[in-house]
N, CA, C and O of each residue as an XYZ file, in Angstrom:
596
protein
N      -2.132     11.221     12.554
C      -0.711     11.321     12.805
C       0.003     11.276     11.464
O      -0.226     10.375     10.657
N       0.859     12.244     11.236
C       1.695     12.283     10.039
C       3.143     12.346     10.502
O       3.525     13.248     11.249
N       3.943     11.387     10.057
C       5.332     11.297     10.495
C       6.224     12.369      9.895
O       5.767     13.253      9.170
N       7.501     12.271     10.214
C       8.510     13.217      9.743
C       8.923     12.894      8.307
O       8.824     11.757      7.844
N       9.387     13.932      7.627
C       9.979     13.799      6.295
C       9.059     13.140      5.268
O       9.510     12.361      4.428
N       7.781     13.457      5.341
C       6.817     12.954      4.366
C       6.687     13.934      3.212
O       6.865     15.140      3.382
N       6.376     13.408      2.046
C       6.137     14.214      0.855
C       4.671     14.010      0.484
O       4.294     12.939      0.009
N       3.845     15.028      0.698
C       2.412     14.922      0.440
C       2.059     15.874     -0.689
O       2.241     17.086     -0.572
N       1.549     15.315     -1.794
C       1.278     16.085     -3.001
C       0.024     16.927     -2.933
O      -0.633     17.024     -1.897
N      -0.293     17.538     -4.072
C      -1.477     18.379     -4.180
C      -2.744     17.540     -4.164
O      -2.739     16.372     -4.554
N      -3.822     18.148     -3.710
C      -5.148     17.530     -3.709
C      -5.170     16.210     -2.943
O      -5.825     15.253     -3.358
N      -4.454     16.166     -1.829
C      -4.472     14.993     -0.954
C      -5.344     15.333      0.247
O      -5.161     16.365      0.893
N      -6.299     14.443      0.535
C      -7.171     14.593      1.693
C      -6.797     13.525      2.698
O      -6.766     12.340      2.364
N      -6.511     13.932      3.931
C      -6.164     12.991      4.998
C      -7.205     13.141      6.091
O      -7.323     14.195      6.716
N      -7.968     12.060      6.317
C      -9.033     12.105      7.313
C      -8.437     12.032      8.722
O      -7.216     12.034      8.880
N      -9.294     11.966      9.743
C      -8.875     12.100     11.139
C      -8.181     10.880     11.737
O      -7.155     11.026     12.402
N      -8.716      9.688     11.516
C      -8.195      8.473     12.160
C      -7.248      7.743     11.215
O      -7.506      6.614     10.796
N      -6.141      8.417     10.887
C      -5.153      7.936      9.927
C      -3.792      7.980     10.588
O      -3.515      8.860     11.403
N      -2.938      7.024     10.235
C      -1.556      7.056     10.697
C      -0.637      6.946      9.488
O      -0.726      6.001      8.704
N       0.247      7.929      9.351
C       1.206      7.952      8.255
C       2.594      7.985      8.866
O       2.934      8.911      9.603
N       3.395      6.975      8.560
C       4.718      6.862      9.150
C       5.732      7.808      8.549
O       5.446      8.510      7.579
N       6.907      7.822      9.125
C       8.005      8.667      8.643
C       8.398      8.282      7.225
O       8.365      7.111      6.847
N       8.771      9.296      6.450
C       9.348      9.055      5.137
C       8.385      8.621      4.053
O       8.823      8.134      3.011
N       7.095      8.779      4.259
C       6.120      8.361      3.244
C       6.005      9.400      2.136
O       6.206     10.594      2.360
N       5.680      8.928      0.942
C       5.369      9.793     -0.186
C       3.952      9.484     -0.622
O       3.622      8.342     -0.940
N       3.113     10.516     -0.635
C       1.726     10.376     -1.090
C       1.560     11.365     -2.230
O       1.519     12.575     -2.009
N       1.466     10.856     -3.439
C       1.389     11.719     -4.618
C       0.009     12.355     -4.752
O      -0.846     12.161     -3.888
N      -0.213     13.097     -5.805
C      -1.405     13.924     -5.993
C      -2.705     13.129     -6.090
O      -2.729     11.993     -6.563
N      -3.799     13.770     -5.620
C      -5.150     13.286     -5.858
C      -5.562     12.061     -5.075
O      -6.283     11.212     -5.600
N      -5.129     11.947     -3.844
C      -5.421     10.750     -3.041
C      -6.204     11.140     -1.793
O      -5.910     12.151     -1.155
N      -7.197     10.334     -1.453
C      -7.918     10.479     -0.189
C      -7.491      9.337      0.716
O      -7.654      8.166      0.373
N      -6.948      9.682      1.867
C      -6.539      8.678      2.855
C      -7.609      8.709      3.946
O      -7.607      9.585      4.810
N      -8.514      7.748      3.891
C      -9.694      7.728      4.758
C      -9.383      7.195      6.147
O      -8.328      6.603      6.377
N     -10.313      7.411      7.070
C     -10.200      6.867      8.423
C      -9.855      5.378      8.373
O     -10.335      4.643      7.510
N      -9.029      4.958      9.299
C      -8.587      3.574      9.532
C      -7.565      3.083      8.511
O      -7.302      1.883      8.434
N      -6.980      3.997      7.722
C      -5.870      3.625      6.847
C      -4.577      3.923      7.586
O      -4.392      5.013      8.126
N      -3.682      2.938      7.602
C      -2.362      3.098      8.215
C      -1.298      2.855      7.161
O      -1.279      1.815      6.503
N      -0.421      3.824      7.013
C       0.760      3.684      6.158
C       1.961      3.652      7.085
O       2.230      4.632      7.779
N       2.686      2.546      7.109
C       3.882      2.471      7.939
C       4.997      3.303      7.291
O       4.744      4.015      6.319
N       6.201      3.224      7.809
C       7.322      4.028      7.310
C       7.661      3.717      5.853
O       7.552      2.581      5.390
N       8.078      4.775      5.150
C       8.649      4.667      3.803
C       7.709      4.063      2.765
O       8.161      3.406      1.827
N       6.420      4.279      2.925
C       5.431      3.818      1.945
C       5.330      4.851      0.826
O       5.354      6.055      1.077
N       5.218      4.367     -0.412
C       5.000      5.224     -1.576
C       3.603      4.948     -2.107
O       3.247      3.796     -2.357
N       2.804      6.009     -2.283
C       1.469      5.884     -2.864
C       1.441      6.750     -4.121
O       1.545      7.974     -4.048
N       1.298      6.099     -5.271
C       1.317      6.794     -6.554
C       0.081      7.639     -6.783
O      -0.917      7.489     -6.078
N       0.139      8.534     -7.772
C      -0.948      9.474     -8.016
C      -2.293      8.779     -8.265
O      -2.383      7.775     -8.972
N      -3.309      9.348     -7.667
C      -4.706      8.950     -7.858
C      -5.009      7.509     -7.451
O      -5.979      6.917     -7.924
N      -4.174      6.948     -6.572
C      -4.517      5.656     -5.976
C      -5.747      5.867     -5.090
O      -6.025      6.981     -4.647
N      -6.479      4.775     -4.840
C      -7.741      4.870     -4.098
C      -7.719      3.907     -2.914
O      -7.402      2.725     -3.052
N      -8.066      4.452     -1.742
C      -8.311      3.636     -0.553
C      -9.805      3.676     -0.274
O     -10.459      4.688     -0.528
N     -10.347      2.587      0.245
C     -11.736      2.592      0.694
C     -11.754      2.231      2.173
O     -10.773      1.697      2.692
N     -12.871      2.520      2.863
C     -12.967      2.085      4.258
C     -14.320      1.445      4.572
O     -14.582      1.070      5.715
N     -15.163      1.325      3.573
C     -16.470      0.690      3.738
C     -16.625     -0.335      2.620
O     -16.474      0.005      1.446
N     -16.925     -1.590      2.973
C     -16.950     -2.670      1.989
C     -18.216     -2.682      1.132
O     -18.160     -3.028     -0.048
N     -19.347     -2.311      1.710
C     -20.618     -2.342      0.979
C     -21.391     -1.046      1.201
O     -22.462     -1.067      1.807
N     -20.865      0.084      0.719
C     -21.536      1.358      0.985
C     -22.842      1.515      0.208
O     -22.962      1.071     -0.934
N     -23.804      2.148      0.846
C     -25.069      2.533      0.216
C     -25.399      3.936      0.689
O     -25.395      4.200      1.892
N     -25.682      4.834     -0.234
C     -26.001      6.211      0.127
C     -27.260      6.296      0.979
O     -27.372      7.181      1.828
N     -28.202      5.392      0.764
C     -29.490      5.460      1.446
C     -29.541      4.663      2.746
O     -30.569      4.650      3.423
N     -28.434      3.992      3.103
C     -28.354      3.264      4.375
C     -27.162      3.814      5.148
O     -26.014      3.614      4.749
N     -27.426      4.494      6.234
C     -26.371      5.111      7.037
C     -26.000      4.184      8.191
O     -26.718      4.095      9.187
N     -24.858      3.489      8.042
C     -24.405      2.561      9.068
C     -23.348      3.166      9.980
O     -23.124      2.660     11.080
N     -22.700      4.232      9.547
C     -21.685      4.888     10.364
C     -20.364      4.143     10.385
O     -20.163      3.178      9.647
N     -19.479      4.604     11.234
C     -18.104      4.097     11.262
C     -17.973      2.683     11.832
O     -16.900      2.089     11.728
N     -19.014      2.136     12.419
C     -18.922      0.790     13.004
C     -18.678     -0.283     11.942
O     -18.243     -1.381     12.288
N     -18.938     -0.007     10.680
C     -18.749     -0.999      9.619
C     -17.455     -0.775      8.825
O     -17.128     -1.565      7.939
N     -16.725      0.288      9.136
C     -15.481      0.535      8.417
C     -14.456     -0.540      8.741
O     -14.433     -1.075      9.850
N     -13.605     -0.853      7.766
C     -12.561     -1.863      7.943
C     -11.185     -1.204      7.824
O     -10.964     -0.394      6.924
N     -10.267     -1.543      8.719
C      -8.932     -0.941      8.647
C      -8.109     -1.499      7.489
O      -8.263     -2.656      7.097
N      -7.240     -0.660      6.954
C      -6.326     -1.036      5.888
C      -4.915     -0.741      6.367
O      -4.658      0.325      6.927
N      -3.994     -1.684      6.150
C      -2.615     -1.541      6.596
C      -1.672     -1.698      5.408
O      -1.678     -2.718      4.719
N      -0.866     -0.672      5.186
C       0.181     -0.736      4.167
C       1.507     -0.742      4.935
O       1.878      0.252      5.560
N       2.207     -1.868      4.879
C       3.397     -2.048      5.712
C       4.634     -1.347      5.149
O       4.659     -0.879      4.011
N       5.639     -1.299      5.989
C       6.884     -0.581      5.723
C       7.445     -0.853      4.324
O       7.561     -2.000      3.892
N       7.787      0.237      3.631
C       8.481      0.129      2.360
C       7.636     -0.295      1.171
O       8.165     -0.443      0.069
N       6.335     -0.496      1.364
C       5.475     -0.939      0.263
C       5.256      0.198     -0.734
O       5.387      1.374     -0.396
N       4.923     -0.177     -1.961
C       4.619      0.765     -3.029
C       3.241      0.466     -3.582
O       2.920     -0.678     -3.906
N       2.426      1.514     -3.688
C       1.109      1.418     -4.314
C       1.194      2.229     -5.609
O       1.439      3.435     -5.565
N       0.997      1.584     -6.750
C       1.138      2.262     -8.031
C       0.011      3.227     -8.329
O      -1.036      3.209     -7.682
N       0.245      4.071     -9.321
C      -0.741      5.060     -9.743
C      -2.065      4.399    -10.105
O      -2.090      3.356    -10.759
N      -3.159      5.012     -9.677
C      -4.520      4.557     -9.996
C      -4.865      3.174     -9.456
O      -5.875      2.602     -9.866
N      -4.070      2.624     -8.560
C      -4.421      1.347     -7.935
C      -5.555      1.583     -6.946
O      -5.704      2.680     -6.407
N      -6.355      0.543     -6.711
C      -7.441      0.600     -5.734
C      -7.175     -0.449     -4.670
O      -6.946     -1.619     -4.974
N      -7.209     -0.012     -3.418
C      -6.997     -0.904     -2.283
C      -8.330     -1.014     -1.546
O      -8.771     -0.060     -0.904
N      -8.960     -2.165     -1.639
C     -10.238     -2.393     -0.959
C      -9.974     -2.472      0.547
O      -8.953     -3.013      0.973
N     -10.887     -1.938      1.342
C     -10.689     -1.889      2.792
C     -10.528     -3.287      3.399
O     -11.020     -4.279      2.862
N      -9.830     -3.329      4.524
C      -9.602     -4.588      5.232
C      -8.370     -5.334      4.749
O      -8.098     -6.442      5.212
N      -7.629     -4.749      3.836
C      -6.471     -5.396      3.209
C      -5.189     -5.011      3.942
O      -5.074     -3.914      4.489
N      -4.228     -5.935      3.943
C      -2.868     -5.637      4.366
C      -1.952     -5.836      3.169
O      -1.967     -6.889      2.531
N      -1.162     -4.825      2.872
C      -0.122     -4.929      1.846
C       1.183     -5.072      2.603
O       1.540     -4.210      3.405
N       1.897     -6.161      2.350
C       3.078     -6.524      3.132
C       4.285     -5.638      2.924
O       4.315     -4.790      2.032
N       5.295     -5.858      3.780
C       6.543     -5.100      3.721
C       7.191     -5.232      2.351
O       7.320     -6.332      1.814
N       7.594     -4.102      1.800
C       8.321     -4.021      0.540
C       7.586     -4.675     -0.627
O       8.195     -4.996     -1.648
N       6.278     -4.870     -0.473
C       5.457     -5.370     -1.573
C       5.236     -4.232     -2.563
O       5.459     -3.066     -2.240
N       4.793     -4.581     -3.776
C       4.552     -3.583     -4.798
C       3.240     -3.905     -5.502
O       3.047     -5.007     -6.015
N       2.335     -2.914     -5.518
C       1.055     -3.022     -6.214
C       1.207     -2.224     -7.497
O       1.454     -1.019     -7.459
N       1.060     -2.895     -8.639
C       1.247     -2.235     -9.921
C       0.171     -1.206    -10.222
O      -0.914     -1.230     -9.640
N       0.487     -0.306    -11.134
C      -0.437      0.754    -11.537
C      -1.748      0.155    -12.017
O      -1.760     -0.787    -12.810
N      -2.855      0.711    -11.528
C      -4.181      0.295    -11.956
C      -4.692     -1.000    -11.354
O      -5.816     -1.406    -11.650
N      -3.907     -1.658    -10.523
C      -4.332     -2.924     -9.920
C      -5.481     -2.677     -8.938
O      -5.591     -1.604     -8.345
N      -6.331     -3.692     -8.780
C      -7.413     -3.641     -7.799
C      -7.142     -4.743     -6.783
O      -7.282     -5.929     -7.081
N      -6.751     -4.330     -5.572
C      -6.328     -5.278     -4.537
C      -7.529     -5.661     -3.689
O      -8.100     -4.828     -2.985
N      -7.906     -6.932     -3.765
C      -9.060     -7.453     -3.031
C      -8.665     -8.466     -1.966
O      -9.512     -8.924     -1.198
N      -7.370     -8.820     -1.916
C      -6.855     -9.780     -0.934
C      -5.523     -9.274     -0.407
O      -4.862     -8.453     -1.043
N      -5.133     -9.772      0.767
C      -3.848     -9.396      1.341
C      -2.707     -9.683      0.367
O      -2.761    -10.643     -0.402
N      -1.690     -8.852      0.407
C      -0.499     -9.003     -0.431
C       0.660     -9.374      0.487
O       0.970     -8.620      1.409
N       1.308    -10.518      0.260
C       2.427    -10.926      1.125
C       3.626     -9.979      1.008
O       3.741     -9.224      0.043
N       4.509    -10.030      1.997
C       5.766     -9.282      1.957
C       6.531     -9.610      0.673
O       6.436    -10.721      0.153
N       7.286     -8.640      0.169
C       8.196     -8.844     -0.969
C       7.505     -9.473     -2.173
O       8.049    -10.391     -2.787
N       6.320     -8.994     -2.515
C       5.549     -9.572     -3.615
C       5.060     -8.473     -4.544
O       4.626     -7.415     -4.087
N       5.130     -8.723     -5.859
C       4.551     -7.834     -6.855
C       3.193     -8.385     -7.254
O       3.071     -9.565     -7.582
N       2.153     -7.523     -7.228
C       0.832     -7.910     -7.713
C       0.404     -6.948     -8.817
O       0.691     -5.752     -8.768
N      -0.290     -7.498     -9.814
C      -0.772     -6.724    -10.954
C      -2.171     -7.183    -11.321
O      -2.543     -8.324    -11.043
N      -2.952     -6.306    -11.944
C      -4.208     -6.691    -12.565
C      -5.453     -6.395    -11.751
O      -5.400     -5.814    -10.667
N      -6.588     -6.824    -12.322
C      -7.909     -6.646    -11.717
C      -8.689     -7.950    -11.862
O      -9.149     -8.289    -12.952
N      -8.835     -8.681    -10.745
C      -8.265     -8.418     -9.422
C      -6.758     -8.680     -9.418
O      -6.246     -9.448    -10.232
N      -6.069     -8.037     -8.502
C      -4.610     -8.164     -8.423
C      -4.215     -9.608     -8.137
O      -4.791    -10.278     -7.279
N      -3.221    -10.059     -8.878
C      -2.686    -11.417     -8.701
C      -1.175    -11.339     -8.514
O      -0.512    -10.445     -9.041
N      -0.645    -12.295     -7.752
C       0.791    -12.356     -7.502
C       1.515    -12.682     -8.810
O       1.150    -13.615     -9.525
N       2.559    -11.883     -9.106
C       3.366    -12.101    -10.294
C       4.667    -12.803     -9.925
O       5.005    -13.839    -10.498
N       5.393    -12.236     -8.967
C       6.612    -12.861     -8.464
C       7.065    -12.163     -7.188
O       6.531    -11.119     -6.813
N       8.049    -12.751     -6.533
C       8.648    -12.174     -5.334
C       9.630    -11.090     -5.767
O      10.287    -11.204     -6.802
N       9.718    -10.030     -4.950
C      10.626     -8.941     -5.271
C      11.565     -8.652     -4.111
O      11.285     -8.938     -2.947
N      12.683     -8.073     -4.490
C      13.713     -7.687     -3.537
C      13.317     -6.422     -2.795
O      12.359     -5.740     -3.160
N      14.051     -6.132     -1.779
C      13.965     -4.869     -1.056
C      14.091     -3.702     -2.036
O      13.440     -2.674     -1.852
N      14.915     -3.846     -3.069
C      15.151     -2.782     -4.044
C      14.062     -2.708     -5.112
O      14.036     -1.759     -5.896
N      13.160     -3.698     -5.157
C      12.062     -3.693     -6.112
C      12.249     -4.604     -7.313
O      11.317     -4.784     -8.096
N      13.422     -5.178     -7.474
C      13.688     -6.068     -8.607
C      13.205     -7.494     -8.311
O      13.024     -7.871     -7.153
N      13.002     -8.264     -9.359
C      12.535     -9.647     -9.221
C      13.582    -10.507     -8.523
O      14.781    -10.386     -8.773
N      13.099    -11.373     -7.647
C      13.959    -12.362     -7.014
C      13.859    -13.663     -7.800
O      12.760    -14.148     -8.069
N      14.985    -14.217     -8.160
C      15.025    -15.496     -8.852
C      15.693    -16.485     -7.914
O      16.858    -16.321     -7.548
N      14.946    -17.517     -7.524
C      15.416    -18.471     -6.517
C      15.838    -17.748     -5.233
O      16.794    -18.142     -4.565
N      15.102    -16.682     -4.908
C      15.361    -15.947     -3.683
C      16.523    -14.981     -3.758
O      16.902    -14.385     -2.750
N      17.099    -14.817     -4.955
C      18.296    -13.995     -5.116
C      18.009    -12.821     -6.044
O      17.306    -12.976     -7.042
N      18.552    -11.647     -5.718
C      18.397    -10.446     -6.538
C      19.668    -10.215     -7.350
O      20.742    -10.021     -6.781
N      19.548    -10.234     -8.682
C      20.700     -9.986     -9.546
C      21.131     -8.522     -9.507
O      22.291     -8.213     -9.779
N      20.217     -7.626     -9.174
C      20.512     -6.189     -9.165
C      21.386     -5.797     -7.973
O      22.446     -5.198     -8.154
N      20.951     -6.128     -6.764
C      21.714     -5.681     -5.584
C      22.480     -6.834     -4.925
O      23.122     -6.651     -3.891
N      22.406     -8.011     -5.529
C      23.193     -9.179     -5.087
C      22.833     -9.659     -3.685
O      23.688    -10.149     -2.947
N      21.553     -9.511     -3.326
C      21.107     -9.965     -2.010
C      20.160    -11.145     -2.159
O      19.508    -11.318     -3.189
N      20.102    -11.942     -1.118
C      19.188    -13.070     -1.030
C      17.969    -12.626     -0.220
O      18.075    -11.703      0.588
N      16.818    -13.263     -0.420
C      15.596    -12.888      0.294
C      15.806    -12.860      1.799
O      15.244    -12.001      2.479
N      16.605    -13.781      2.338
C      16.870    -13.780      3.786
C      17.522    -12.469      4.204
O      17.203    -11.928      5.263
N      18.434    -11.953      3.381
C      19.074    -10.667      3.677
C      18.074     -9.521      3.569
O      18.145     -8.560      4.336
N      17.141     -9.617      2.619
C      16.107     -8.606      2.469
C      15.277     -8.517      3.742
O      14.934     -7.422      4.186
N      14.958     -9.651      4.322
C      14.146     -9.660      5.539
C      14.900     -9.033      6.702
O      14.309     -8.339      7.529
N      16.190     -9.273      6.765
C      16.993     -8.673      7.830
C      17.012     -7.156      7.648
O      16.874     -6.407      8.615
N      17.186     -6.704      6.389
C      17.201     -5.272      6.107
C      15.854     -4.620      6.391
O      15.786     -3.435      6.717
N      14.790     -5.396      6.266
C      13.440     -4.861      6.483
C      13.259     -4.562      7.943
O      12.193     -4.101      8.352
């Protein structure tokens, strides 16, 4: 399923058991494998990587029974060249920095960076850092961000 008003770049492969919500942007060179779900308004930067098998071996054929679902929630951003290990949930309006390797769930409104990805700070709906739950850029409090989400 591919929603309305999506922007899908060149060299993007979308497998069969995938759900892509309305308004998503999937940049160039990405494979969206079975059991990956992108909710509405998700941004996936160029050459990001999704997996669906945790311990693949070419010489052991286990089939789809071992695949793990991946969920990228509404408004989340996956940076260029980031890797999302299967079975992960990236929360609403969370942001995964470029090149990060996500091995654990990412909470809502959180920026993660590095390998393995670690929480840096809470972020606003607009993507800016929240200080004491407040965004200096759009003048909103985290509680308001949740309502907007």
